[in-house]
N, C-alpha and C positions, 0 to 999 in steps of 0.2 A: 308940193303941199298936199297934202292927206283928206282923200277922196270919203264924203260921207255915206256911209248907209243907209240903204232906202229905209231903215227902222232902224231905230232905236234899241225894243225889243221885240226879237223871234218868237213866240211860245208855240214850242210842237207838240200837240194832243191837246186835245179837249176835251179833258174830263175834270174832275176835282181839282185836280194840281193847276192843271194850265189854265185852267179857267181862274181860279185863285189868281195865279200868279198875272195873267193878263190883268185882271179887275186893279192887280193892285199897282201895278206898273204905270197901266191908264189914269188910275188917280194920283199917280204923281207926277205927272203930265209927260209920260214919255209916249214916244210913237211907237205903237204894241200892234203887231200881229199876230192871230192865231192859225196855224197850220193847221188842219182836221182831217183826218183820213179818211172817216167816213162823212155823213152829213145828219146835224142834229133835227129830229131827236133819234137816239141810237138805241138797241139795247144794250145793254154791261151785264156781266155776270155778278151778282151782288148780292149779298144778304139784306143791304139798304135801310141797317140801322145807326138813324144818328145818335150818336152820344151828346151829354151835356158839352165836351169841346166842338164838336161839329156844331153844333145848333148855335153857338157862340160864336165860331167862325161866320156865319152869315145871318147874324141877328141885323144883317142891314138889307138882304132880303126885304122886296114887300111882301111875299107868302111866301112861308115853305108847303110846296107839294105833299102833304103829308096825306097818306094812305088811312092811316090806324097812328094812335100812341099808345104804348105797352106801358100798362099799369100791375100786371100779374105774370109772372115765371114759373113753368112747373118743369122741374128737373128729374131727370132719369140716371141710373146707372144700369148701362147695356141695357135698358127697355124697361129695367127693375127699379126698386126698391122708390119708387115715384113719391115727389111730395109736392105741394103748390104752394108760394107766398105772394099776397096782397100788399104792393105800396099803395099812399096814400097820394102819390103824385107821378108824375110819368117816368119812366124809364128808359124809353127810348121813344124816337120819331122814326116811321116808318115810310120811306119811299120806294121811288119803283126810278131806279136808274135814270130810265130815257127822260122823265119829268123833273126830276133835282138838275141833272147837267143842262137841260135845256135850258132852267131858269136862271142857273149859273152863268151861262153864254150871257141871258138878253143883260144881266144883270152890268157883265162885261162890255156890252155893245154900249152898254147908257153910258159906261165912264167914257167911253170913247175909243176902246178897241175896236179891232175891223178883221173880222172872221174868211178865212179861207177855208169853204170845207171840201170835200173830196180832193183833198191834196197830199198828196204820198210822196213821202221826203223817201229819198233812198242815199244822201250821208251827207256829210259836217266836213267843211274846210277851214279850219281858223288861220286866217290870214295873217294874224299879228296887228299888226300897226292900222287903227281902225274899223276893220269890221272881221265878221265870221259869215260864210258864205254857206248855205244849207240848198243842197241840190235837190231837185224835185223828179220824181220820176217821167214827170213829160218834156225833159230837156231843159227849162226852165232852174231860175235859180233866183233866191231871195236872200241879200244881204242884211245884217243888223250890227250893231253895236256891240249887244250880248244875245247869248242865245239862251233858254230856258229848255231844259228838253222837261215833257212831261206824257211821252208815249211809252209807260208801261218797263217792267223790267226786261220784257225781249225785245225792246226798241232801239234805235240807231243811236240815239243818247246817252244809254245804259251802256253801249260799246264805246262810244266816242269818248266819252272820258273814265270808263275802265272800270267800272262799278262790280265791286266782286262779293257774291252772296255767301251766306254760312247756314242758310234755312232756306231749302225747297220745298213747298205744301202741294198738294194736290185737293184741289176745290171740284165737287160738282153738286151741280144743283138743278130743279125741275120748280118752274113754277105751275103750278096746278091750279086751273081751275074750279071753284066750287062753290054748292047751289047757297041760297040762304040760310037754310036750316045748318050747316056746318061753319057759315061766317060766324053766327051769334055764338055759336060754342067758342071761336078761335077769337073774338073781337077782342082786343084789347090784352091779350095773351100768347107768351111766346112758350117755346119747348128746347131744351137744352138737354141734350143725352148726351151721356161721356162714352166715347165707344172702346170698344176693347183693343183693336189696332193701337199703341204708343200713340199719345198727345193729340188724340184725335175727338173730332165731337161732331157730332149734329144736331142740326136744329129746325124748327120749325117758325117762320115771319109771317102772321097777316098781315093781307094785306086791300082788306075791302073784298072784292070777288076774287082772290086768291090768294094762294099761299105760295111762300118760297121756301121751299124744303131742301136743306142740303145736307154735306155730310165734308168734313178736313179732316187728313190725316199728312203728317209730316213724311216730310221724302227729304231723308239727310243731305249733306251733299257728300259728293265721292259715292254714291249707290250706282253700279253697274246697270249697263239696258237690262235685265236679266232681272237683275233686283228691282229694278223701277218698274217693270210689265208687272212683277207677281205683285207690287204693292199697290199698283192700280190698278188692278184683279180686286185686291180686298178693298181697296174702295170701292170701287163700283159697288161689289157685294153689300160692304155693309151701308150704300144708298138704297139696294135693292128690297133687304130686310128691314131697314129703317120706315122705308114709305109703305112695305106688307103691313107691319106693324102697329101702327096707324091708322090702317086702315084705306088707307089714300091711292092703291095701286089702282082703284077702277075708275078713279075719276080723270077725266082729258088734261096731258101737260102741256101745256101751253108750250113753253120754251124750257129744251133739256139742252144744258150746258156746262163748260168745264172749264178750268183756268187752273197755269199755276201763279202762287205765291211766291214772293221771295223777300229776305231779311237780308241787307248787307251785311260784313262782317263787320267789325267794331270801326279797323282802320280804312273802311274802304273812300274813296276818292269821291266829291262830291261836284269836285268843277274839276276844270281845265282850257288854258287859259280863258278865252270869253265865254263859256259852255258852262252852266250849273245843270243840275240836274234837283229836280223835286217828286215825289209821291212814289208811285212802283221804280219810277225810271232810277231814284235814288235806295229806290230796295229800303223806302221810311215803311214800317208796318209795325204795327204790335205782336212779335211772337207768339205771345200766348194764345190770344183768341183769333189773332189776323184783322184784328179790327185795322180797316188801313183808310177811310174816307176820313177822319179827322185828321190823321200822320198828311194828308194827298192836300186840303184844306191850309192849315196851318204850314206846311213847310212850302206849299202853293204863293201863299200870301209874303211870308219870310223871302223867297225868291224875286218878286215882284216889285218887291220894295228895294231891296238888293240891287234889282238889275236895272233901276230906273236909276237909282244912285250912281251908279256905275258911270251911266252915259250922259243921264242931262247935265246941263251945264259944265260939261266936260270933267267929271269927279273923276277920280281915281280908280281903276278896277280893282281896289284892296278891298272896296264894300262886298265883294263877290267872296274874296276871304271871310270878309267879318258874318256873312251867309251861312258857310260853312263851321264857322265858329259859333254860331246861333243857333244851330241844328246839333251840333256835338251836342253843348251845354243844356237843351232842352228835350228834345224831341228821342236823340241818342241818350240821354239818360234814361227815359222813358223807358226805352227798347231794352237797358239794359236791366232795370230792374222788373223786365217782365221776362227776360228770358231767368231769371233767379227762379221765378214763380212758377216758367212753364219746367225749369228742369226738375223741381220738387212737384209737379202736379203728374208727369208723366211718369214718375217713380210711385205715386203714393194716390193715384186717382180718387181711388176711394174712401182713403181721408177727408180729401178735400170736398167728397160730395158730401160726407157726414157733417163736415163743417158749415158748406152750405145749409142745411137742414134748420142751425141753431139762428136763435134770434141774435146773436153777433156777428154769425155767417152773412145772412139776409141783410142787416144791417149795408154791410162791408160791401154786398152786390150791389144796394143801390147807389153807396155813395160812388165805385166805380164806375157803373153806369152814366151817371149824374157829372160824372168827373169830377165831382166833389174832392175826393182823395184820390194825386196820383200817386202812380205806382213806385216812385223814389219814395213818397214818403210814408206809402203803408209799408215797406219793407223794413223801415227805418223805427216802426212802432215795436214799443220791447218785446211784449208780447210775439207779435209778429214774426222778427228777427231770432226768440229763443226757437220757435215753431220750425221756424223756416233750417236752421242750426242743423234739429236734431234728425230731418227729415232728408235731408240732405247728405247726412252722414249713414241712415240705416241701407 
């Protein structure tokens, strides 16, 4: 007789992907546990901008813990050629990740999931019939019919499934405390600077009493240790110069952090046996802007639904294959379209900057921020198709 697992669904990681998965699985009736190595609320390096797709994914939250709403955007090219545009509706909603993730945790708990915090996962064994086993740092273990890995691109789950990455980027970020005079200057306005490093950009996001200031630059797969170190030095220099240029160097940095973002290869697996991966663990990230929250929320919800379907009422594990298919057709298509845009942007950054300054360019930017124009739809537009074809040939 097959032994029943302790849990129907075990979720590794308590970020947006894991908490969305836990919520979806619990809502579907699965006995669900969340295994989180830290303890909420905990800081996470993140720009914290919620686009339209993210807000739609959390529409059932009692309240999004917003620090600001963005109506206008300032753009610069290497610190020059500045222009600002103003929208009539919000472009982004700004959150602190510790507050946002804490709200997602409460949503999952209210749905019936259980959370075990300060719980470090050391390994996963897929035992075949019945369950997988998650080995913990304290020597104990947890068994589950399905495991959802949401512990980041460098975590246990990604390695277990064999996720491969085609794009690796280094992001550096400061959380800077600012006085009321500066809060008025930045309230409701973001800044984006297209950097001199290929495919790089810097950002300033207002969040009430602080500014999130950061930069990110591509670090392509295959670069050696020395090349990676040079890239890291160049990215750190970009951040220093960016902060100095903005006149923010004299203010206190409450946080100073960095992280690597990784985008999956197009044929990377999302499942191995009873284990599926979501969010960063699956390399699910928008390659051009490196926006990851909406990808985490959406892939997590799909993973939770599939996991519950695979184990509740004795359903087949084929639901896990359906999850992979849904990702490939949805988020995967968005990533492929974004890659087309990234390639053109990297080679013709100045042209993109000029295009954003036009009324049509600003309207497209607004629609992208609000998720009213998905990337696959954008690159299929006749004008965009012609422009991208020309740019990618030059």
